[in-house]
N, C-alpha and C positions, 0 to 999 in steps of 0.2 A: 535670720536673727536667731541667736542661741536661746534655747528655752530657759526660763527662770528655773534654776536648779532647786531652790527651796520649794517653789510651787510644785515642781515635779515630785520631790520626795514627800511632800505633805499631801499629795493627791488633790491639789487645788485646781479646779477647772475655771476657765475664763467666764466671767459674769456671775460667779458664785458669791455668796456673802463674804466668804473668806478672801476671795480675790479683791473684792471692793475694800475690805478692811486693810489688806496689805497695800493697796493703792493709795491709802491715806498718808503713807510715809514713803514717798517715791525715792527720796535720797537714801534712806536706810536700805531700801530694797536694791537700789542700784549699787550701793557700796558692797553689799553681800555678794552680788553677782560678780562684781569686779574682783573681789577677793578670791572667789572660786577660780576665775580665769587666771589671775596672777599667780596663785599658789599651785594650781593643779594643771593648768594648761598654758604655761608661759611660752612666749615665742622662742625664748632662749633659756632652756632649763639649766644650762651650765653643768656643774658637776653633781646635780641632783636630778637625774633623768626622769622622764615621765613614768617609766615602769615602776621606779621606786616610789614616786609620789602616789601613784595609783595603789601600789601595794600597801602603803601606810594608810591610805584612805579606806581601802577594803578591810584591812585589819581593824581599824578603828570602828568602822560600821558594824563589823561582826561582834566585837567585844562590847559594843553598846546594845547588841541584840535588836537592831533596827533592820527588819527584813527588806523594806523598800530601798533603803540606802545601801544595804549589802548587795542587793541585786544590781543596783546602778553602778556602784564602784567596781564590783566584780566584772561586769561587762566591759568597763573601760580597761581594767587590768588584763582581761583575757585577750582583748584586741592587741595588746602589746606583748604579752607572754602568758600563754595558757598554762604552762607548767608551773610558773610562779604563782598563778591564781590558785591552783590546787594546793601548793605548799602553804600559802597564806591561810587558806581555809582550815587546813590541819593545825597550823600553829595557833590560830585564833580559838579553835575548839579547846586546845590544851591550855590557853591563857585565860579562859573565861573565869570570872569571879565577880564578887560584888565589892563595891567601894563607895566612897573613898575610905581607905584604910592607911595604916602606917603610924609611925611615931612622930610626935611633935618634938621639935628641938627646944621650944620655949618652955621653961620650967613651969610656968603658970598653966600650961595646957597639957602637961604630961599625963594628967589623969584621964584625959580624953583620947589618949592614944589607943589604937587598935592594932594588935600584933599582925604582921603581914610578912609573907615570904616573897622576896623579890623573884619575879619570873624572868627566866632566861631561855630564849629559844635555842634549839640545836642549830649551831652555825652551819652544819653540813646541809641543812635543808635549803637555805637561801644565801649562804655565804656570810662571812664574818661582818662585812660592812652593813648589810641590811639587817642582820640579826641584832647588831648593836642598836640600830634605829628602831627596830620593833620593841626591844627591851626598854628603850627610852620612852617610846610612845606609851607602853604599858605603865611605866612609872608615872607619866604625866596624867594619865586617865585615872588610875586607881590609887596611886600613892604620891600625889602632888606635894604633900607636906614633907616628903623625903627627897625632893629635888635638891641637888647639891653640886658643887664644883666637881666632885668625884664622878658624878653621873655624866657631866659634860666631857670629862677626861676620857671616859670609856668610848665616847664617840670619836674623839680625836685619835685615840689609839687605834680605832678601827678604820681610820682613813678619811674621816669627815673633816672638811675644811670649815673654817669659822663661818663663812657665808652660808654654806649648806646647813650647818647646825642651826643658824638663825632661821633659815627657811623651814627646816624641819619643825622647829618649835612653833613657828607661826602657823604652819599647816595643822598641827595637832590642836592648837588653840582654836583655829578657825573651824575645824571639823566639830569640836565640842559645841561651839556656838551653833553651827549649821544644823547638826543632828538634833540638838535639843529644841531648837526653834521649830524645825519641821515636825518633830514628834508632838510638840505642844499644839501646833496648828492642826495636826491630824486628830488629836484628842478633842479640840474645840469643834472641828468639823463633824466628828462622830456624835458629839453631844448635841450639836444643833440639829443634825439629821434625826436623832432619836426624839428630840423635842418636837420637831415638825411632824414626825410620824405619829407621835402620841396625840398631838392636837388633831391630826386628820382622823385618827381612829375615834377620838372622843366626839368630833363633829358628826361622824357617820353614825355613831351610836345614839345620837339625840333624835 
């Protein structure tokens, strides 16, 4: 049986309070696992091969600065293409920034816009097709308010099919959900552990 990926990224152990909490919503848990399998390990990846899927995941984990997820997805990518894993690590370091940023198109929100420079990777490092996908991933993570038909056109110009573009966008959206949920569970676990330790120390001091 495949390990539950969110449990793995969150550091949740069987029988722990967080494991019991997640077990309260079995359907949501199963759906998240099925989404991972469908988007990252499909039986028929089509024209969006596994190496590219893992590259997007490793890049996304790195720009989220989530070490456990970075290690997990980097391992998957290295099994497919070690040289590509090294290139993704370099590009993610170059792409790091804080967000969300960018300009709102809605006049009423213009005052809340934050200036941002669009990040573009050097296509020589990973090829023009994957470079376009990484630029699009960076856009969705840091500048989602600037997503536009022009951004999609950059993908088609780089050779992405309509089906692959849908899968890419679904993958980035899923990763945002997965990483934030796993990170939040890690924080809850650390908080609960600290509380238990404090109670133990307090009891020992009495």
